[in-house]
C-alpha positions as CSV (number, residue, x, y, z in Angstrom):
1,M,26.7,50.3,73.5
2,P,23.4,49.2,74.5
3,D,21.9,50.4,78.1
4,R,21.8,46.9,79.6
5,T,20.8,48.2,83.0
6,G,18.2,49.7,81.4
7,H,16.8,46.7,80.1
8,L,17.9,45.0,83.2
9,A,15.7,47.6,85.5
10,G,12.7,47.4,83.3
11,A,12.5,43.3,83.4
12,C,12.8,43.5,86.7
13,A,10.5,46.2,87.3
14,A,7.7,44.0,85.4
15,T,8.5,40.8,87.6
16,D,7.8,43.2,91.1
17,V,4.5,43.8,89.3
18,A,3.4,40.4,88.8
19,A,4.9,39.6,92.2
20,T,3.2,42.0,93.6
21,A,-0.4,41.2,91.8
22,A,0.1,37.3,92.7
23,Q,0.4,38.6,96.3
24,L,-2.6,40.8,96.4
25,V,-4.7,37.5,95.5
26,L,-2.7,35.5,98.4
27,D,-3.8,38.3,100.7
28,G,-8.0,37.7,99.4
29,E,-8.1,39.5,96.2
30,D,-10.3,37.3,93.9
31,A,-8.2,39.0,91.0
32,A,-5.4,41.3,90.0
33,Y,-4.2,42.4,86.9
34,A,-0.2,43.2,86.3
35,L,0.5,46.0,83.8
36,C,3.9,44.3,83.0
37,R,6.4,45.5,80.3
38,P,8.8,44.0,79.0
39,P,6.8,40.9,78.7
40,G,8.4,37.5,79.9
41,H,6.5,34.1,78.4
42,H,9.4,33.6,75.6
43,A,12.2,33.7,78.7
44,Y,13.1,30.4,80.3
45,R,15.1,30.2,83.4
46,D,18.5,30.7,81.8
47,Q,17.7,32.5,78.2
48,A,15.9,35.2,76.8
49,G,13.9,35.3,73.6
50,G,11.3,37.3,71.6
51,F,11.4,40.3,73.8
52,C,11.3,38.9,76.9
53,F,13.9,38.8,79.4
54,L,12.3,37.3,82.5
55,N,9.5,35.3,83.0
56,N,6.4,37.2,84.8
57,S,4.2,35.0,84.5
58,A,6.2,31.9,85.8
59,V,7.3,34.7,88.8
60,A,3.3,34.6,89.7
61,A,2.6,31.1,89.5
62,A,6.0,30.4,91.7
63,H,4.4,32.7,94.1
64,L,1.3,31.6,94.3
65,R,2.5,28.4,95.0
66,Q,3.4,29.6,98.5
67,R,-0.2,28.6,99.5
68,H,-1.5,26.9,96.5
69,E,-0.3,23.2,96.3
70,R,-1.4,23.6,92.5
71,V,-1.3,26.1,90.3
72,A,-2.0,26.5,86.4
73,I,-1.0,29.2,83.8
74,L,-3.3,29.5,80.9
75,D,-1.8,31.8,78.0
76,V,-3.9,33.0,75.5
77,D,-1.4,35.3,73.9
78,V,-1.2,34.7,69.7
79,H,2.3,33.2,70.4
80,H,3.3,30.1,71.9
81,G,4.5,30.7,75.7
82,N,7.8,28.4,75.1
83,G,9.5,29.8,77.9
84,T,6.7,29.2,80.3
85,Q,6.6,25.6,79.2
86,G,10.4,25.0,79.5
87,I,10.4,26.1,83.1
88,F,7.6,23.7,84.5
89,Y,8.2,20.9,81.7
90,R,9.3,18.6,84.2
91,R,7.2,19.7,87.3
92,S,3.8,18.0,88.8
93,D,3.0,21.4,90.4
94,V,1.8,23.9,88.0
95,F,-0.1,22.8,84.6
96,T,0.8,24.9,81.6
97,V,-2.0,25.6,79.0
98,S,-1.2,27.6,75.9
99,I,-3.8,28.4,72.9
100,H,-1.6,30.1,69.8
101,A,-1.2,30.2,66.1
102,D,0.1,27.0,64.4
103,P,4.1,26.8,65.2
104,V,4.4,25.4,61.9
105,A,4.1,29.1,60.6
106,Y,4.6,30.8,63.0
107,Y,6.8,32.3,66.4
108,P,8.3,30.1,67.9
109,F,7.9,27.3,65.6
110,V,10.0,24.9,66.9
111,W,7.7,24.5,70.3
112,G,4.1,24.6,70.7
113,Y,3.0,21.8,69.1
114,A,0.4,19.7,70.6
115,H,2.6,16.8,71.4
116,E,4.0,18.3,74.0
117,G,2.9,16.8,77.6
118,G,5.5,17.5,79.6
119,E,8.6,15.2,80.8
120,G,9.6,13.1,83.8
121,D,7.1,14.4,86.9
122,G,5.6,17.0,84.8
123,Q,4.5,14.4,82.3
124,G,0.8,15.1,81.4
125,T,1.1,19.1,83.2
126,N,1.6,20.4,80.1
127,R,-1.1,21.2,77.1
128,N,-0.5,23.2,73.8
129,I,-3.7,23.7,71.6
130,P,-2.8,25.3,68.1
131,L,-4.7,27.0,65.6
132,P,-5.2,27.4,62.5
133,I,-3.9,30.7,60.9
134,G,-7.0,32.9,60.8
135,T,-9.1,31.7,63.5
136,G,-11.8,33.8,64.5
137,D,-14.1,34.2,67.7
138,D,-15.9,31.3,67.5
139,G,-13.2,29.0,66.7
140,Y,-11.1,30.2,69.6
141,I,-13.8,30.1,72.2
142,T,-14.5,26.1,71.6
143,A,-10.7,25.8,72.2
144,L,-11.3,28.0,75.3
145,D,-13.7,25.4,76.2
146,V,-11.3,22.3,76.0
147,A,-8.6,24.6,77.4
148,K,-11.1,24.7,80.4
149,H,-11.5,21.2,80.6
150,A,-7.7,19.9,80.7
151,I,-7.2,22.8,83.9
152,A,-10.0,21.7,85.5
153,S,-8.8,17.9,85.5
154,F,-6.0,18.9,87.0
155,A,-7.9,20.5,89.7
156,P,-5.3,24.0,90.9
157,T,-6.7,26.5,93.4
158,A,-5.0,29.3,91.3
159,L,-4.6,30.7,88.3
160,V,-2.2,32.9,86.1
161,L,-3.6,34.2,82.9
162,A,-0.5,35.3,80.5
163,L,-2.7,37.7,78.7
164,G,-1.7,38.3,75.2
165,L,-3.8,40.7,72.9
166,D,-1.9,40.1,69.9
167,A,-4.6,37.8,68.8
168,S,-6.5,40.7,67.4
169,E,-7.8,40.9,63.6
170,H,-6.0,44.4,63.9
171,D,-2.6,43.2,65.5
172,P,0.4,43.8,62.5
173,L,0.9,40.7,62.4
174,A,-2.6,39.4,62.5
175,A,-1.9,35.2,62.7
176,L,-5.5,35.1,64.7
177,K,-8.9,37.2,63.6
178,I,-10.1,38.0,67.3
179,T,-12.1,40.7,67.5
180,T,-12.7,43.4,70.5
181,D,-16.1,41.7,71.3
182,G,-14.4,38.1,71.1
183,F,-12.1,39.5,73.8
184,R,-14.7,40.2,75.6
185,R,-16.0,36.7,75.8
186,I,-12.5,35.2,76.4
187,G,-12.8,37.2,79.7
188,E,-16.0,35.9,80.4
189,A,-15.1,32.5,80.0
190,I,-11.8,32.7,82.1
191,A,-13.8,34.1,84.7
192,R,-16.5,31.7,85.0
193,F,-13.1,28.9,85.3
194,G,-14.2,29.7,89.1
195,L,-10.5,30.5,90.2
196,P,-8.6,32.9,91.8
197,T,-6.7,34.4,88.9
198,V,-3.2,36.6,88.2
199,I,-3.7,38.3,84.9
200,V,0.0,38.8,83.3
201,Q,-0.2,41.2,80.6
202,E,1.6,39.4,77.5
203,G,1.9,40.4,74.0
204,G,0.1,43.1,72.8
205,Y,1.6,45.0,69.4
206,L,1.2,48.9,69.1
207,S,-2.6,49.6,67.3
208,D,-5.2,51.7,67.5
209,I,-7.6,49.2,69.1
210,L,-5.2,47.7,71.7
211,G,-6.4,50.0,74.5
212,A,-10.1,48.9,73.4
213,N,-9.1,45.4,73.5
214,L,-7.7,45.2,76.7
215,T,-10.5,47.3,78.4
216,A,-13.2,44.6,76.5
217,T,-11.0,41.3,78.4
218,L,-10.8,42.7,81.6
219,G,-14.2,44.1,81.6
220,G,-16.0,41.0,80.4
221,F,-13.9,39.3,83.3
222,E,-15.2,41.5,85.7
223,A,-18.8,40.9,84.3
224,A,-18.9,37.1,84.8
225,R,-17.6,37.0,87.7
């Protein structure tokens, strides 16, 4: 039998890290980075998926909601953040945006399409930006500008960045082709949103370039603040 106790303890610890980072931002930090493992953005309220058990980014957003009436979540993982979308799909207080490889040909396949805009009270508070397989730095930055304008229209006072590093050109699945310098540009662009930000680690399959891409993203973010 698998050791489910260890899996549960790890998942709970990851949400603790995300909540702590959110609390640091509530306490006055401009930004905080949560190194969460396992990741969380495929997890719904009542369903695990894609190596995700509990949704760390959703926990961070809910924690920020204690003092912020409107919070945005920007997911830059190569996979669509279907769990995050599902959790907030009928809510008007959290705006969810996901930039990801086109689900026509990539996991999670059945979610992540541009027409998915929210339902009920959440109508208009979800935005998906699927990218063609093989998109590189310039195409990604263009999509990020679209996301920035969508988030600005919602007028949140805090941001959760669901930071996946699996859009890398060196990722084992290599759906997108983001270079290390591209990750730096992504970090810079998001910093210029000018919002208190909780950065929650999402995907990033093992590769020799993983650490360099994380350093580039965080370094670009810090340099642009």
